[in-house]
C-alpha positions in Angstrom: 100.4 -12.7 -135.2 101.3 -14.1 -138.6 98.9 -15.9 -140.9 99.6 -18.4 -143.7 98.5 -17.1 -147.1 98.2 -19.5 -150.0 98.7 -18.5 -153.6 96.5 -19.9 -156.4 94.0 -21.2 -153.8 91.8 -22.6 -156.7 94.5 -25.1 -157.5 96.2 -27.6 -155.5 99.6 -26.3 -156.4 99.4 -23.1 -154.4 102.3 -22.1 -152.2 101.9 -21.0 -148.6 103.7 -17.9 -147.2 103.9 -16.7 -143.6 102.3 -13.2 -143.6 101.3 -10.6 -141.1 97.8 -9.1 -141.3 98.2 -5.3 -141.0 95.6 -2.5 -141.1 96.8 0.7 -142.7 94.5 3.7 -143.0 91.4 1.4 -142.7 92.6 -1.1 -145.4 93.6 -4.6 -144.6 96.8 -5.9 -146.1 99.0 -8.9 -145.8 102.8 -8.4 -145.5 105.1 -11.3 -146.2 107.3 -12.3 -143.3 110.9 -12.6 -144.5 113.6 -14.3 -142.5 116.9 -16.0 -142.8 117.7 -19.5 -141.8 120.0 -22.5 -142.2 118.5 -25.5 -143.8 119.9 -28.8 -142.7 119.0 -32.5 -143.0 118.0 -34.4 -146.1 114.9 -34.9 -148.3 111.9 -35.8 -146.2 113.5 -34.6 -142.9 114.6 -31.0 -143.5 115.3 -28.8 -140.4 115.2 -25.0 -140.7 117.1 -23.1 -138.0 116.3 -19.4 -138.0 119.3 -17.1 -137.9 119.2 -14.5 -135.1 121.7 -11.7 -134.2 124.0 -11.3 -131.2 127.0 -9.4 -130.0 130.4 -10.6 -128.8 131.1 -14.3 -128.7 128.1 -16.1 -130.2 127.1 -19.7 -130.9 126.9 -21.4 -134.3 123.8 -20.2 -136.2 123.7 -16.8 -134.4 124.7 -13.9 -136.7 127.2 -11.5 -135.1 126.1 -7.9 -135.2 127.7 -4.6 -134.3 126.3 -2.8 -131.3 124.9 0.7 -131.8 127.0 3.6 -130.2 124.1 4.4 -127.8 123.8 0.8 -126.6 124.4 0.7 -122.7 127.0 -2.0 -123.2 129.0 0.3 -125.5 128.8 3.1 -122.9 130.1 0.8 -120.1 133.0 -0.3 -122.3 134.0 3.3 -122.9 134.0 4.0 -119.2 136.1 0.9 -118.6 138.6 2.1 -121.2 139.0 5.4 -119.5 139.5 3.7 -116.1 142.2 1.4 -117.7 144.0 4.5 -119.0 144.0 6.1 -115.6 145.3 3.0 -113.9 148.1 2.7 -116.5 149.1 6.3 -115.7 149.1 5.8 -112.0 151.3 2.7 -112.4 153.8 4.6 -114.5 154.1 7.2 -111.8 155.2 4.5 -109.4 158.0 3.3 -111.7 161.3 3.1 -109.8 159.6 3.2 -106.4 157.7 -0.1 -106.2 160.2 -2.9 -106.5 158.0 -5.8 -105.4 154.3 -6.5 -105.3 153.7 -10.2 -105.6 152.4 -11.5 -102.3 150.4 -8.5 -101.0 153.5 -6.8 -99.5 154.8 -3.7 -101.3 158.5 -2.7 -101.0 159.1 1.0 -101.5 162.6 1.7 -102.8 162.6 5.4 -102.4 160.8 7.9 -100.1 160.5 11.6 -100.6 162.7 13.7 -98.2 160.9 14.7 -95.0 160.9 14.4 -91.2 158.8 11.2 -91.0 160.2 7.7 -90.6 158.6 4.3 -91.3 158.6 1.9 -88.4 161.1 4.1 -86.5 163.9 3.2 -88.9 166.2 5.8 -90.5 168.8 5.2 -93.2 171.8 6.5 -91.2 172.5 7.9 -87.7 171.4 11.5 -87.4 173.7 14.1 -85.8 170.8 16.3 -84.8 167.8 14.1 -83.9 167.3 11.0 -81.8 164.1 9.1 -81.0 162.6 8.2 -77.7 160.2 5.6 -79.1 158.4 7.5 -81.8 159.1 10.9 -80.2 161.7 13.0 -82.0 164.3 14.5 -79.6 166.9 17.2 -80.4 170.4 16.0 -79.7 172.2 18.5 -77.4 175.8 19.0 -76.4 177.5 20.6 -73.4 181.0 20.9 -72.1 183.0 22.6 -69.3 185.4 22.2 -66.4 184.3 21.1 -63.0 186.6 22.7 -60.4 184.8 22.7 -57.0 185.2 20.2 -54.3 181.8 18.6 -53.9 178.8 19.4 -56.2 179.3 20.7 -59.7 176.3 21.1 -62.0 176.9 19.6 -65.5 173.4 20.0 -67.1 170.9 22.3 -65.5 167.4 21.0 -64.7 164.8 21.3 -67.5 161.1 21.8 -66.4 159.0 18.8 -67.4 162.0 16.8 -68.8 164.6 14.2 -67.8 168.2 14.2 -69.0 169.4 11.2 -70.9 173.2 11.0 -71.5 174.1 9.5 -74.8 177.9 10.0 -74.6 180.2 11.4 -72.0 183.9 12.3 -71.5 185.7 13.0 -68.1 189.4 13.9 -68.2 191.7 14.7 -65.2 193.8 17.8 -65.6 196.0 17.7 -62.5 198.7 15.3 -61.2 196.6 15.1 -58.1 194.1 12.2 -58.3 190.4 13.0 -58.0 187.5 10.7 -57.3 184.0 11.5 -58.5 180.5 10.2 -59.0 177.6 11.4 -61.2 174.2 11.9 -59.7 170.9 13.9 -59.8 169.6 15.1 -56.5 168.6 12.0 -54.6 169.8 9.3 -57.1 173.3 8.0 -57.8 173.8 7.4 -61.6 177.5 6.5 -62.0 179.2 5.5 -58.8 178.3 6.8 -55.3 179.8 8.3 -52.2 181.4 5.0 -51.3 182.2 3.6 -54.8 183.8 6.5 -56.7 185.5 6.7 -60.1 189.1 7.8 -59.6 190.9 9.8 -62.3 194.7 10.2 -62.1 197.0 11.8 -64.7 200.0 9.9 -63.3 198.0 6.5 -63.5 198.7 5.7 -59.9 195.1 5.6 -58.8 193.2 5.1 -62.1 193.0 6.3 -65.7 193.5 9.9 -66.7 190.1 10.0 -68.3 186.8 8.2 -68.8 185.0 8.0 -72.1 181.5 6.6 -72.6 181.0 6.4 -76.4 177.8 7.1 -78.4 175.0 5.0 -77.1 171.5 5.6 -78.8 169.8 4.1 -75.8 171.6 6.3 -73.3 174.2 5.4 -70.6 172.3 7.1 -67.7 169.3 9.3 -67.1 168.0 11.5 -64.4 165.1 9.6 -62.6 162.6 12.5 -62.4 161.6 15.6 -64.3 163.2 19.0 -63.4 166.4 17.5 -61.9 170.0 18.6 -62.8 172.8 16.3 -63.7 175.8 16.8 -61.5 179.3 15.5 -60.6 180.7 15.3 -57.1 184.5 15.8 -56.8 186.6 14.6 -53.9 188.7 17.7 -54.1 189.1 21.0 -55.9 190.9 19.3 -58.8 189.7 20.4 -62.2 188.1 17.8 -64.4 187.2 18.5 -68.1 183.9 17.1 -69.2 181.8 16.9 -72.4 178.3 15.4 -72.7 176.0 14.6 -75.5 172.3 14.2 -74.4 168.6 14.5 -75.1 165.7 15.7 -73.0 162.9 13.1 -72.6 159.6 12.9 -70.8 
């Protein structure tokens, strides 16, 4: 606690000073309290505002000071600076890939090559892979000549899978018309025994050939696992065929 000490106490003109009473090595001593302040007002109504120190943005009358290097605030600022540098580096690595990020949605302009797709969308039709939902299926191809009257196997049965035809070609090779239908075991897939597709090279009973173009969703499919895809011919008249297909579960 400070005490007021008066000089020339024997006279009435002594000045008073704010002092602190200290005891050093058993001896009492008074140490004058020194401070800085701003004096404002006018004679008879002076106001003394003591100047205090502060960091950062300060009010009038507060002296701005520099923080010591071991001050916790300085330590936090250093950590924030490191974090800002890291963020800046990460943002630079996305340059050319993120083209829009203004409403919470991010548009990616390029994706590294790989086997994954986003949302099942691919940039161009694939010649080796098709998708059954999100399941990747290998595109397969088969071709041959059906020559027997009655049943002719086109695609053999596959254990645990059904056959989905994505494209198919049937072409007559004889001047003799031939009627046919596609089936699997107990199910008719294209025509039936009563309503057959007629192929005729001379054009008298029908077209010389039938082409079902590429269809990603498939034209027809066996209705159960482990069933072969077959064609039934009305006679022993050769028919050339080619099929593009996938195996699905």
